[in-house]
ROKOL-500045 format. One record per atom (N, C-alpha, C): x, y, z; residue in three letters. Coordinates in steps of 0.02 Angstrom, whole numbers, padded with zeros to 5 digits, always signed. Atoms other than C-alpha are relative to their C-alpha. Example, Ala and Ser with C-alpha at 12.3 -4.5 7.8 and 13.67 -1.06 7.14 Angstrom:
+00045-00059+00000ALA;+00615-00225+00390ALA;+00045+00060+00000ALA;-00042-00059-00003SER;+00684-00053+00357SER;-00039+00055+00037SER;
END
This chain:
+00042-00060+00000MET;+00000+00000+00000MET;+00044+00062+00000MET;-00035-00063-00004ASN;+00055+00178-00030ASN;-00020+00038+00063ASN;+00011-00037-00062ALA;+00054+00311+00107ALA;-00074+00020+00009ALA;+00071-00018-00005ARG;-00124+00369+00067ARG;-00042-00060+00021ARG;+00039+00060-00015GLU;-00193+00193+00072GLU;+00011-00023+00072GLU;-00013+00017-00071ILE;-00109+00162+00240ILE;-00040+00047+00045ILE;+00039-00048-00040SER;-00189+00321+00308SER;-00074-00017-00002SER;+00070+00018+00006GLU;-00358+00268+00241GLU;-00016-00063+00041GLU;+00009+00061-00039ASN;-00338+00098+00321ASN;+00002+00015+00075ASN;-00004-00019-00070ASN;-00287+00177+00487ASN;-00064+00033+00024ASN;+00064-00030-00019GLU;-00447+00280+00486GLU;-00051-00054+00020GLU;+00048+00053-00014LYS;-00549+00120+00483LYS;+00016-00037+00065LYS;-00020+00033-00062LEU;-00449+00051+00629LEU;-00011+00044+00061LEU;-00002-00046-00057ILE;-00451+00207+00738ILE;-00065+00037+00010ILE;+00058-00044-00007LEU;-00605+00311+00701LEU;-00063-00039+00017LEU;+00064+00032-00018CYS;-00780+00275+00766CYS;-00043-00007-00062CYS;+00040+00015+00060ASP;-00917+00215+00649ASP;-00040+00060-00024ASP;+00037-00059+00021LYS;-00998+00389+00644LYS;+00045+00051-00035LYS;-00047-00046+00032ALA;-00842+00471+00573ALA;-00011+00003-00075ALA;+00003-00007+00073ALA;-00834+00536+00395ALA;+00065-00027-00029ALA;-00060+00031+00027PHE;-00709+00416+00318PHE;+00016+00029-00069PHE;-00019-00031+00064CYS;-00611+00488+00173CYS;-00017-00045-00059CYS;+00017+00045+00055THR;-00647+00332+00070THR;-00074+00003-00018THR;+00072-00006+00013ASN;-00833+00373+00083ASN;-00019+00070-00023ASN;+00016-00068+00021THR;-00819+00553+00021THR;-00046+00000-00061THR;+00042-00009+00059LYS;-00949+00613-00103LYS;+00039+00029-00058LYS;-00044-00019+00055GLY;-00803+00678-00203GLY;+00004+00074-00013GLY;-00013-00069+00020ARG;-00755+00837-00292ARG;-00042+00017-00061ARG;+00038-00022+00059ARG;-00844+00940-00423ARG;+00035-00024-00064ARG;-00039+00027+00056VAL;-00704+00893-00544VAL;+00041-00059+00026VAL;-00034+00060-00023GLN;-00639+00716-00524GLN;+00076+00007-00012GLN;-00072-00004+00005GLU;-00452+00702-00492GLU;+00031-00067+00016GLU;-00039+00059-00019THR;-00321+00566-00480THR;+00021+00008+00073THR;-00016-00003-00071GLU;-00292+00524-00297GLU;+00076+00009+00011GLU;-00070-00008-00019SER;-00129+00574-00213SER;+00027-00066+00028SER;-00031+00059-00030GLU;-00008+00436-00167GLU;+00018+00010+00072GLU;-00023-00015-00068LEU;+00037+00525-00005LEU;-00056+00021+00047LEU;+00049-00032-00044ARG;-00116+00616+00061ARG;-00071-00023-00016ARG;+00071+00013+00010THR;-00299+00575+00087THR;-00034+00062-00029THR;+00035-00056+00032CYS;-00430+00685+00005CYS;-00008+00059+00048CYS;+00010-00054-00048TYR;-00461+00785+00165TYR;+00067+00033+00018TYR;-00066-00029-00011GLN;-00274+00810+00194GLN;+00018+00047-00057GLN;-00012-00044+00058ARG;-00261+00881+00018ARG;-00041+00064+00005ARG;+00043-00059-00007ASP;-00407+00998+00052ASP;+00030+00049+00051ASP;-00031-00041-00051ARG;-00324+01061+00211ARG;+00060+00038-00029ARG;-00060-00030+00028ASP;-00162+01094+00117ASP;-00017+00053-00052ASP;+00020-00049+00050ARG;-00249+01183-00026ARG;-00025+00065+00032ARG;+00025-00059-00035ILE;-00335+01300+00096ILE;+00058+00040+00030ILE;-00057-00034-00032ILE;-00175+01340+00191ILE;+00042+00038-00051ILE;-00044-00030+00051HIS;-00083+01382+00029HIS;-00037+00051-00045HIS;+00036-00045+00045CYS;-00220+01489-00051CYS;+00008+00073+00022CYS;-00009-00072-00013LYS;-00215+01679-00062LYS;-00049+00026+00052LYS;+00051-00024-00047ALA;-00376+01705+00035ALA;+00020-00015+00072ALA;-00022+00018-00067PHE;-00301+01615+00185PHE;+00053+00049+00024PHE;-00052-00047-00020ARG;-00149+01729+00186ARG;-00028+00069+00016ARG;+00029-00067-00012ARG;-00259+01884+00180ARG;-00034+00004+00068ARG;+00034-00001-00065LEU;-00344+01832+00343LEU;+00040+00035+00054LEU;-00042-00031-00051LYS;-00196+01898+00441LYS;-00009+00076+00003LYS;+00010-00072+00002HIS;-00244+02076+00390HIS;-00074+00018+00000HIS;+00072-00013-00005LYS;-00431+02061+00421LYS;-00020+00001+00074LYS;+00021-00011-00069THR;-00515+02120+00581THR;-00040-00059+00027THR;+00044+00045-00036GLN;-00588+02000+00707GLN;-00054+00040+00036GLN;+00049-00043-00035VAL;-00673+02121+00829VAL;+00024+00072+00002VAL;-00026-00068-00009PHE;-00561+02272+00863PHE;+00030+00025-00065PHE;-00023-00028+00062LEU;-00535+02381+00711LEU;+00065+00039+00010LEU;-00064-00036-00002SER;-00358+02444+00679SER;+00030+00004+00070SER;-00029-00002-00067PRO;-00292+02394+00851PRO;+00074+00018-00002PRO;-00070-00022-00001GLU;-00125+02470+00902GLU;+00047-00056+00023GLU;-00043+00053-00025SER;-00059+02314+00990SER;+00005-00057-00051SER;-00010+00058+00043ASP;+00013+02165+00898ASP;-00036-00062+00025ASP;+00025+00061-00032HIS;-00076+02045+01015HIS;-00075-00009-00006HIS;+00071+00010+00012TYR;-00257+02071+00964TYR;-00010-00052-00055TYR;+00014+00051+00051ARG;-00337+01932+00864ARG;-00016+00032-00067ARG;+00022-00014+00068THR;-00354+01943+00677THR;-00044-00058-00022THR;+00041+00056+00025ARG;-00465+01835+00570ARG;+00043-00063-00008ARG;-00044+00058+00006LEU;-00314+01721+00544LEU;+00012-00034+00067LEU;-00012+00031-00065THR;-00273+01694+00728THR;-00065-00031+00027THR;+00065+00031-00019HIS;-00459+01664+00760HIS;-00007-00068-00034HIS;+00006+00063+00038THR;-00457+01531+00623THR;+00044-00054+00030THR;-00046+00049-00029LEU;-00306+01445+00701LEU;-00025-00025+00068LEU;+00027+00020-00065GLU;-00387+01444+00873GLU;-00060-00046-00009GLU;+00056+00044+00015VAL;-00546+01369+00800VAL;+00025-00069-00020VAL;-00026+00063+00024ALA;-00444+01235+00713ALA;+00029-00042+00058ALA;-00030+00036-00057GLN;-00351+01191+00874GLN;-00054-00031+00044GLN;+00055+00025-00043ILE;-00511+01174+00976ILE;-00038-00056-00036ILE;+00038+00050+00038ALA;-00600+01078+00838ALA;+00039-00066-00005ALA;-00040+00061+00004ARG;-00456+00955+00819ARG;+00000-00037+00067ARG;+00002+00031-00066THR;-00455+00923+01007THR;-00064-00040+00009THR;+00065+00034-00006VAL;-00640+00879+01004VAL;-00004-00060-00046VAL;+00003+00055+00048ALA;-00627+00773+00847ALA;+00042-00059+00022ALA;-00044+00054-00022ARG;-00482+00674+00917ARG;-00031-00038+00059ARG;+00030+00031-00059ALA;-00571+00643+01082ALA;-00060-00043-00018ALA;+00060+00037+00021LEU;-00728+00583+00992LEU;+00015-00052-00053LEU;-00021+00048+00051ARG;-00629+00478+00868ARG;-00035+00013-00067ARG;+00027-00021+00064LEU;-00697+00576+00721LEU;+00058+00021-00045LEU;-00053-00012+00048ASN;-00601+00627+00566ASN;+00033+00068+00011ASN;-00036-00061-00018GLU;-00472+00754+00623GLU;+00021+00040-00061GLU;-00021-00035+00061ASP;-00412+00795+00447ASP;-00058+00039-00031ASP;+00059-00035+00026LEU;-00587+00839+00387LEU;-00018+00059+00044LEU;+00016-00053-00047THR;-00620+00940+00543THR;+00047+00059-00008THR;-00049-00054+00007GLU;-00460+01039+00522GLU;-00010+00038-00065GLU;+00010-00033+00064ALA;-00493+01074+00338ALA;-00059+00048+00002ALA;+00059-00044-00006ILE;-00666+01144+00376ILE;+00016+00061+00042ILE;-00016-00055-00045ALA;-00600+01249+00520ALA;+00045+00051-00034ALA;-00047-00047+00032LEU;-00458+01324+00418LEU;-00033+00039-00057LEU;+00034-00033+00056GLY;-00577+01368+00276GLY;-00062+00038+00018GLY;+00067-00024-00016HIS;-00728+01427+00373HIS;-00010+00075-00009HIS;+00007-00073+00006ASP;-00692+01615+00363ASP;+00037+00029-00060ASP;-00037-00025+00058LEU;-00603+01630+00195LEU;-00037+00056-00036LEU;+00039-00050+00035GLY;-00744+01737+00128GLY;-00018+00061+00041GLY;+00018-00056-00043HIS;-00752+01859+00272HIS;+00024+00066-00029HIS;-00014-00067+00024THR;-00753+02043+00231THR;+00055+00034+00041THR;-00040-00042-00045PRO;-00631+02175+00292PRO;-00044+00029+00054PRO;+00034-00033-00056PHE;-00679+02257+00457PHE;-00050-00045+00036PHE;+00041+00046-00039GLY;-00758+02101+00531GLY;-00073+00001-00019GLY;+00072+00004+00013HIS;-00946+02087+00549HIS;-00029+00068-00018HIS;+00023-00067+00021ALA;-00963+02276+00528ALA;+00005+00006-00076ALA;-00008-00001+00072GLY;-00897+02256+00351GLY;-00051-00045-00034GLY;+00050+00046+00027GLU;-01012+02108+00322GLU;-00069+00032-00002GLU;+00065-00034-00002ARG;-01165+02207+00377ARG;-00005+00055-00052ARG;+00000-00055+00048ALA;-01116+02355+00269ALA;-00008-00026-00071ALA;+00003+00027+00068LEU;-01091+02249+00113LEU;-00069-00032-00013LEU;+00065+00032+00008LYS;-01252+02153+00142LYS;-00055+00051-00014LYS;+00049-00053+00011GLU;-01351+02316+00148GLU;+00006+00030-00069GLU;-00012-00033+00064LEU;-01275+02377-00015LEU;-00020-00042-00060LEU;+00011+00043+00058THR;-01296+02227-00127THR;-00071-00028-00002THR;+00067+00029+00008THR;-01460+02161-00197THR;+00002-00075-00008THR;-00007+00072+00011ILE;-01391+01986-00223ILE;+00009-00038+00065ILE;-00009+00032-00065GLY;-01371+01952-00036GLY;+00073-00014+00014GLY;-00069+00015-00019PHE;-01213+01921+00061PHE;+00003-00028+00070PHE;-00019+00026-00066THR;-01157+01811+00205THR;+00072-00025-00007THR;-00071+00019+00006HIS;-00976+01773+00246HIS;+00008-00075-00010HIS;-00008+00072+00007TYR;-01007+01585+00254TYR;-00016-00022-00072TYR;+00012+00015+00071GLU;-01083+01579+00079GLU;+00059+00025-00043GLU;-00057-00027+00037GLN;-00940+01689+00019GLN;+00061-00044+00008GLN;-00057+00045-00011SER;-00815+01569+00097SER;-00003-00059-00048SER;+00008+00054+00048VAL;-00886+01429-00009VAL;+00016+00025-00071VAL;-00014-00028+00067ARG;-00879+01542-00162ARG;+00075+00010-00011ARG;-00072-00008+00006VAL;-00697+01582-00128VAL;+00032-00068-00017VAL;-00029+00066+00011CYS;-00656+01396-00120CYS;-00020-00029-00068CYS;+00028+00034+00058ASP;-00766+01343-00265ASP;+00011+00038-00065ASP;+00001-00041+00060LYS;-00747+01489-00385LYS;+00058+00050-00006LYS;-00044-00058+00006LEU;-00630+01633-00343LEU;+00074-00016+00002LEU;-00071+00015-00005GLU;-00466+01552-00297GLU;+00028-00028-00065GLU;-00037+00028+00057LYS;-00336+01501-00427LYS;-00028+00028-00066LYS;+00021-00035+00062ASP;-00393+01630-00556ASP;-00066-00027-00028ASP;+00066+00021+00021GLY;-00572+01570-00560GLY;-00010-00075-00005GLY;+00006+00073+00004LYS;-00535+01383-00558LYS;-00026-00029+00065LYS;+00019+00025-00065GLY;-00569+01363-00372GLY;+00048-00053+00025GLY;-00044+00049-00032LEU;-00486+01241-00253LEU;-00023-00072-00011LEU;+00027+00067+00014ASN;-00597+01094-00305ASN;+00001-00044+00063ASN;+00001+00036-00064LEU;-00626+01040-00124LEU;-00055-00053-00001LEU;+00050+00053-00006THR;-00726+00888-00072THR;-00066+00030+00025THR;+00067-00020-00021TYR;-00912+00901-00039TYR;-00003+00010+00075TYR;+00005-00002-00073GLU;-00890+00870+00148GLU;+00032+00063+00029GLU;-00033-00061-00024VAL;-00770+01016+00172VAL;-00043+00061-00016VAL;+00042-00056+00020LEU;-00880+01137+00075LEU;-00064+00002+00041LEU;+00061+00004-00040ASP;-01034+01078+00170ASP;+00013+00026+00071ASP;-00016-00023-00068GLY;-00948+01108+00338GLY;+00012+00075+00002GLY;-00011-00072+00003ILE;-00892+01282+00286ILE;-00066+00037-00005ILE;+00064-00033+00012LEU;-01066+01329+00225LEU;-00043+00002+00063LEU;+00046+00006-00056HIS;-01152+01273+00385HIS;+00034+00013+00068HIS;-00037-00008-00062HIS;-01027+01333+00515HIS;-00029+00053+00047HIS;+00024-00056-00041THR;-01128+01481+00580THR;-00071-00008+00024THR;+00071+00000-00020CYS;-01317+01464+00578CYS;-00039-00042-00049CYS;+00044+00037+00044GLY;-01465+01378+00499GLY;+00012-00075+00003GLY;-00008+00072+00004GLU;-01454+01197+00443GLU;+00069-00021+00023GLU;-00064+00025-00022GLU;-01317+01095+00524GLU;+00036-00036-00056GLU;-00040+00038+00048ALA;-01175+01016+00427ALA;-00023-00072-00001ALA;+00021+00069+00006HIS;-01208+00841+00364HIS;+00048-00048+00033HIS;-00048+00042-00035THR;-01053+00774+00452THR;+00008+00025+00072THR;-00014-00020-00068LEU;-01015+00773+00637LEU;+00062+00045+00004LEU;-00060-00041+00002GLU;-00847+00848+00593GLU;-00017+00074-00015GLU;+00023-00068+00014GLY;-00934+01000+00519GLY;-00035+00032+00060GLY;+00036-00025-00059ARG;-01041+01017+00675ARG;+00050+00016+00056ARG;-00053-00016-00048ILE;-00884+01013+00782ILE;+00027+00070-00013ILE;-00027-00065+00017VAL;-00817+01165+00689VAL;-00049+00055+00021VAL;+00051-00049-00021ARG;-00980+01257+00721ARG;+00005+00015+00074ARG;-00006-00009-00073MET;-00961+01229+00908MET;+00067+00030+00018MET;-00067-00026-00014ALA;-00774+01263+00907ALA;+00005+00075-00015ALA;+00002-00071+00017ASP;-00804+01430+00822ASP;-00031+00041+00057ASP;+00033-00034-00056ARG;-00922+01480+00964ARG;+00045+00002+00061ARG;-00044+00004-00059VAL;-00802+01422+01099VAL;+00059+00048-00009VAL;-00060-00042+00012ALA;-00655+01513+01019ALA;-00016+00073+00005ALA;+00009-00073+00003TYR;-00730+01682+00984TYR;-00024+00030+00065TYR;+00025-00030-00062ILE;-00820+01706+01149ILE;+00057+00008+00050ILE;-00056-00004-00047ASN;-00659+01674+01245ASN;+00055+00047-00024ASN;-00053-00046+00021HIS;-00534+01765+01136HIS;-00025+00072-00006HIS;+00026-00069+00001ASP;-00651+01915+01118ASP;+00001+00030+00070ASP;-00007-00023-00069ILE;-00656+01928+01308ILE;+00073+00017+00014ILE;-00072-00011-00011ASP;-00467+01912+01312ASP;+00023+00065-00033ASP;-00018-00062+00034ASP;-00448+02052+01184ASP;-00031+00061+00033ASP;+00034-00056-00033ALA;-00575+02161+01274ALA;+00034+00018+00066ALA;-00038-00012-00062VAL;-00479+02141+01438VAL;+00065+00036-00017VAL;-00063-00031+00021ARG;-00317+02184+01349ARG;-00011+00073-00020ARG;+00015-00068+00023ALA;-00400+02340+01276ALA;-00025+00045+00056ALA;+00025-00040-00055GLY;-00463+02396+01446GLY;-00074+00014-00004GLY;+00073-00010+00008VAL;-00644+02385+01389VAL;-00037-00031+00058VAL;+00027+00034-00059ILE;-00685+02262+01528ILE;+00059-00029+00039ILE;-00050+00039-00037SER;-00590+02169+01663SER;-00029-00068+00016SER;+00025+00067-00018GLU;-00601+01986+01713GLU;-00049+00004+00058GLU;+00044-00007-00058ASN;-00685+02045+01874ASN;-00070+00022-00019ASN;+00067-00021+00022ASP;-00831+02113+01772ASP;-00044-00059-00019ASP;+00041+00059+00018ILE;-00886+01938+01721ILE;-00039-00022+00062ILE;+00042+00018-00058PRO;-01033+01890+01834PRO;+00025-00062+00036PRO;-00028+00053-00042ASP;-00986+01776+01978ASP;-00028-00069-00016ASP;+00029+00066+00013ASP;-01109+01637+01933ASP;+00029-00031-00064ASP;-00032+00025+00061ILE;-01030+01623+01759ILE;+00070-00024+00016ILE;-00068+00019-00020VAL;-00855+01618+01835VAL;-00001-00066+00037VAL;+00006+00063-00038THR;-00909+01481+01956THR;-00014-00059-00046THR;+00022+00055+00043ALA;-00989+01377+01819ALA;+00052-00017-00054ALA;-00043+00012+00057LEU;-00861+01399+01679LEU;+00075+00007+00014LEU;-00071-00010-00015GLY;-00697+01455+01759GLY;+00019+00073+00002GLY;-00020-00070-00011ASP;-00602+01612+01805ASP;+00055+00023-00047ASP;-00049-00021+00050THR;-00479+01615+01658THR;-00023-00025-00068THR;+00016+00022+00068LYS;-00489+01595+01470LYS;+00014-00074-00008LYS;-00018+00070+00007SER;-00400+01428+01479SER;-00049-00046+00035SER;+00047+00042-00037ARG;-00516+01359+01612ARG;-00069+00000-00032ARG;+00065-00003+00033ARG;-00671+01418+01520ARG;-00001-00045-00062ARG;-00003+00042+00060ILE;-00615+01336+01358ILE;+00000-00073+00020ILE;-00002+00070-00022ASN;-00575+01175+01452ASN;-00068-00024+00022ASN;+00067+00019-00022THR;-00747+01174+01533THR;-00046-00012-00059THR;+00045+00005+00058LEU;-00838+01202+01368LEU;+00018-00060-00043LEU;-00022+00056+00042VAL;-00733+01077+01270VAL;-00015-00067+00034VAL;+00014+00062-00036THR;-00749+00945+01405THR;-00074-00017-00003THR;+00072+00012+00004SER;-00938+00967+01405SER;-00019-00026-00069SER;+00015+00023+00068ILE;-00943+00946+01216ILE;+00021-00073-00009ILE;-00025+00068+00008VAL;-00837+00789+01221VAL;-00042-00050+00039VAL;+00036+00046-00044GLU;-00935+00710+01363GLU;-00074-00008-00019GLU;+00072+00002+00014ASN;-01108+00747+01290ASN;-00017-00009-00073ASN;+00012+00008+00072SER;-01087+00720+01103SER;+00000-00074-00018SER;+00004+00068+00025LYS;-01142+00559+01023LYS;-00027+00001-00071LYS;+00031-00003+00067ASP;-01266+00570+00879ASP;+00004+00070-00029ASP;-00013-00068+00023THR;-01238+00757+00869THR;+00051+00031+00047THR;-00052-00033-00040ILE;-01118+00884+00942ILE;-00034+00052+00044ILE;+00035-00045-00046LYS;-01179+00974+01098LYS;+00034+00003+00068LYS;-00019-00005-00070MET;-01143+01034+01274MET;-00058-00025+00042MET;+00054+00015-00046ASP;-01242+00983+01427ASP;-00040+00065+00011ASP;+00046-00057-00005CYS;-01390+01098+01465CYS;+00025+00053+00048CYS;-00024-00048-00050GLU;-01312+01178+01619GLU;+00058+00041-00027GLU;-00057-00036+00028THR;-01149+01222+01533THR;-00022+00047-00056THR;+00025-00042+00055GLU;-01242+01288+01380GLU;-00036+00061+00027GLU;+00035-00057-00031LYS;-01349+01398+01494LYS;+00050+00054+00019LYS;-00050-00050-00020TYR;-01194+01483+01563TYR;+00040+00025-00059TYR;-00030-00025+00061TYR;-01115+01492+01392TYR;-00043+00057-00029TYR;+00045-00051+00027ASP;-01269+01588+01334ASP;+00002+00064+00043ASP;-00004-00058-00044LYS;-01257+01702+01486LYS;+00066+00038-00012LYS;-00064-00032+00014LEU;-01073+01735+01448LEU;-00004+00037-00067LEU;+00008-00033+00065HIS;-01118+01775+01267HIS;-00041+00064+00008HIS;+00041-00060-00011GLU;-01252+01897+01326GLU;+00041+00055+00034GLU;-00044-00048-00033PHE;-01126+01980+01442PHE;+00049+00031-00050PHE;-00048-00024+00050LEU;-01000+01993+01299LEU;-00034+00048-00049LEU;+00035-00041+00048PHE;-01130+02065+01181PHE;-00013+00070+00028PHE;+00017-00064-00030GLU;-01183+02202+01301GLU;+00062+00040+00020GLU;-00059-00035-00027SER;-01011+02241+01372SER;+00053+00016-00052SER;-00053-00008+00049VAL;-00902+02226+01218VAL;-00027+00018-00069VAL;+00023-00010+00069TYR;-00995+02210+01052TYR;-00039+00065-00008TYR;+00038-00063+00003LYS;-01105+02360+01094LYS;+00036+00057+00036LYS;-00036-00051-00038ASN;-00973+02455+01192ASN;+00025+00056-00046ASN;-00019-00055+00044PRO;-00946+02629+01117PRO;+00076+00011-00006PRO;-00072-00006+00004VAL;-00760+02626+01159VAL;+00029-00050-00049VAL;-00026+00053+00043ALA;-00728+02461+01073ALA;-00022+00007-00072ALA;+00029-00002+00067LYS;-00838+02498+00924LYS;-00002+00070-00029LYS;+00003-00070+00021SER;-00803+02684+00902SER;+00016+00010-00073SER;-00021-00008+00070GLU;-00723+02659+00732GLU;-00048-00032-00050GLU;+00044+00036+00046GLU;-00863+02550+00662GLU;-00046+00045-00040GLU;+00044-00046+00036THR;-00968+02701+00613THR;+00031+00021-00067THR;-00035-00020+00061LYS;-00836+02737+00481LYS;+00000-00056-00052LYS;-00005+00058+00044VAL;-00843+02562+00407VAL;-00052+00004-00056VAL;+00053-00003+00050LYS;-01009+02585+00319LYS;+00017+00051-00054LYS;-00019-00051+00049GLY;-00946+02744+00236GLY;+00053-00023-00048GLY;-00054+00026+00042ILE;-00789+02659+00172ILE;-00026-00051-00050ILE;+00026+00053+00044VAL;-00879+02506+00104VAL;-00048+00029-00052VAL;+00048-00031+00046GLU;-01018+02611+00028GLU;+00036+00041-00053GLU;-00038-00040+00047GLY;-00893+02730-00051GLY;+00035-00043-00053GLY;-00033+00046+00047LEU;-00796+02586-00129LEU;-00051-00031-00048LEU;+00051+00032+00042PHE;-00954+02502-00191PHE;-00025+00047-00054PHE;+00025-00049+00049LYS;-01019+02660-00276LYS;+00053+00016-00053LYS;-00053-00017+00047TYR;-00851+02698-00354TYR;+00009-00055-00052TYR;-00011+00054+00047TYR;-00826+02526-00430TYR;-00062-00014-00043TYR;+00061+00006+00040ASN;-01007+02525-00487ASN;+00003+00047-00061ASN;-00007-00048+00055LYS;-00968+02679-00592LYS;+00064-00013-00041LYS;-00064+00011+00033ASN;-00790+02625-00634ASN;+00023-00072+00007ASN;-00019+00071-00009PRO;-00786+02435-00645PRO;+00068-00018-00029PRO;-00065+00013+00030ASP;-00630+02443-00752ASP;+00058+00012+00048ASP;-00052-00013-00050LYS;-00534+02500-00597LYS;+00012-00060+00046LYS;-00012+00061-00039MET;-00552+02328-00518MET;+00054-00042-00032MET;-00050+00045+00027SER;-00422+02193-00540SER;-00029-00038-00059SER;+00024+00030+00062PRO;-00434+02106-00710PRO;-00045-00062+00010PRO;+00040+00061-00009GLU;-00503+01941-00643GLU;-00072+00015+00018GLU;+00068-00018-00019TYR;-00655+02032-00575TYR;-00039+00028-00059TYR;+00034-00021+00061LEU;-00694+02105-00746LEU;-00029-00060-00036LEU;+00026+00062+00030ILE;-00715+01927-00807ILE;-00064-00022+00037ILE;+00059+00017-00039ILE;-00836+01894-00664ILE;-00058+00047-00018ILE;+00052-00049+00018ALA;-00931+02054-00708ALA;-00032-00018-00067ALA;+00026+00019+00066GLU;-00948+01995-00887GLU;-00043-00062+00003GLU;+00035+00064-00003ASN;-01005+01820-00841ASN;-00057-00003+00049ASN;+00049+00006-00054GLU;-01105+01848-00681GLU;-00032+00067+00020GLU;+00029-00065-00016GLY;-01144+02033-00675GLY;+00048+00044+00040GLY;-00045-00048-00033LYS;-01059+02189-00612LYS;-00006-00001+00076LYS;+00010-00001-00072GLU;-01136+02183-00439GLU;+00033-00059+00034GLU;-00033+00059-00027ARG;-01072+02007-00411ARG;+00075+00011+00004ARG;-00072-00012+00002ALA;-00897+02059-00461ALA;+00021+00050+00053ALA;-00016-00051-00050ILE;-00897+02213-00349ILE;-00003-00029+00070ILE;+00007+00032-00065THR;-00959+02112-00201THR;+00059-00046+00014THR;-00058+00044-00009ASP;-00822+01982-00227ASP;+00063+00040+00012ASP;-00061-00041-00005TYR;-00690+02117-00246TYR;+00007+00031+00069TYR;-00003-00033-00066ILE;-00733+02212-00087ILE;+00006-00051+00055ILE;-00004+00052-00053ALA;-00760+02054+00016ALA;+00070-00028+00006ALA;-00067+00028-00002GLY;-00586+01996-00030GLY;+00054+00048+00026GLY;-00050-00049-00022MET;-00500+02156+00027MET;+00019-00010+00073MET;-00020-00005-00070THR;-00399+02167+00187THR;-00020+00069+00026THR;+00016-00065-00029ASP;-00433+02311+00307ASP;+00043+00055-00031ASP;-00048-00051+00024HIS;-00277+02404+00251HIS;-00012+00015-00074HIS;+00011-00011+00072TYR;-00312+02379+00065TYR;-00063+00041-00011TYR;+00063-00037+00008ALA;-00491+02443+00084ALA;+00010+00073+00019ALA;-00012-00069-00021VAL;-00434+02598+00179VAL;+00043+00037-00051VAL;-00044-00030+00049THR;-00295+02631+00054THR;-00038+00015-00065THR;+00039-00011+00061ALA;-00412+02610-00095ALA;-00049+00058+00008ALA;+00047-00056-00013TYR;-00540+02726-00016TYR;+00037+00066+00001TYR;-00039-00062-00004SER;-00406+02856+00021SER;+00023+00022-00069SER;-00023-00016+00068ASP;-00337+02847-00156ASP;-00057+00029-00042ASP;+00057-00022+00041ILE;-00512+02874-00227ILE;-00027+00067+00024ILE;+00039-00056-00026TYR;-00584+03006-00111TYR;+00041+00054+00036TYR;-00039-00049-00039ILE;-00444+03093-00013ILE;+00048+00036-00047ILE;-00045-00038+00044PRO;-00354+03234-00106PRO;+00073-00012+00017PRO;-00071+00008-00011LYS;-00169+03209-00129LYS;+00033+00067+00014LYS;-00037-00062-00014ALA;-00047+03336-00059ALA;+00041+00021-00060ALA;-00041-00026+00054TRP;+00040+03449-00184TRP;+00074-00005+00019TRP;-00072+00000-00012SER;+00227+03424-00199SER;+00033+00053-00044SER;-00032-00055+00038ILE;+00337+03569-00253ILE;+00074-00017-00012ILE;
END
């Protein structure tokens, strides 16, 4: 047997019967010759890591816009934390760790600049609709590799599409990523908010601290342990832990997500995104060449939406400045 076949055989020996075995994949949109070294899900993971959209995540906002410290999360560090948590759960439940990791690494590839503020702004502007999870699938299936896409397996695309809300993923591995995303962001957003001086650890209500833990590490351990101990036919926490998770999320929403100090710059996001959208609507030829092809084949609005969604925070601000801010005269 070659290395891939050995890995496929090991899955059957190690994983539980509810796992998504790579030999049972529904396949790719375009059929390919199998690798001699890597399983299909390992190849998907590697394709995601090496794609341009993944690299751009390091310059996209998670929660705090344009933070001065190097230690605030970006969309990339969030993605890595989700992948770490998801892999821990998958390994403990004897599910497919490679599939879980691929979904986790790809789940936010379509996120806009400026975090959810950018997503809301773009959604309001376009008539074709916009969600970051649908855009993430579009990035993988259509936009990467000069319009060829990454040609990922059905299971990875399904997990990416269903990682946030609505219908659950068809695999338990995809459902793990959905839970890991929630565990990651609620804890690292608190950590960033404490670092920013928006809240302190002492502000977290005592009953939540008692139930979940008094540090980020202990809270993550409590939530992950609950998921591992209570997941069988689906992925879930026990009712008591989930109750306090929901209370922690409510505290975070009121204290951080709606905090005027933390979100003071968000009022500018809509203006930037709207300004870019209007400009490229009038001047589509100013977009990168590959988006002109999309405009021709799928419509100008689709191309503009793809173009803005793919921008990093810095690129969007620079593009807006170049378009609307007068240049200084040089003598």
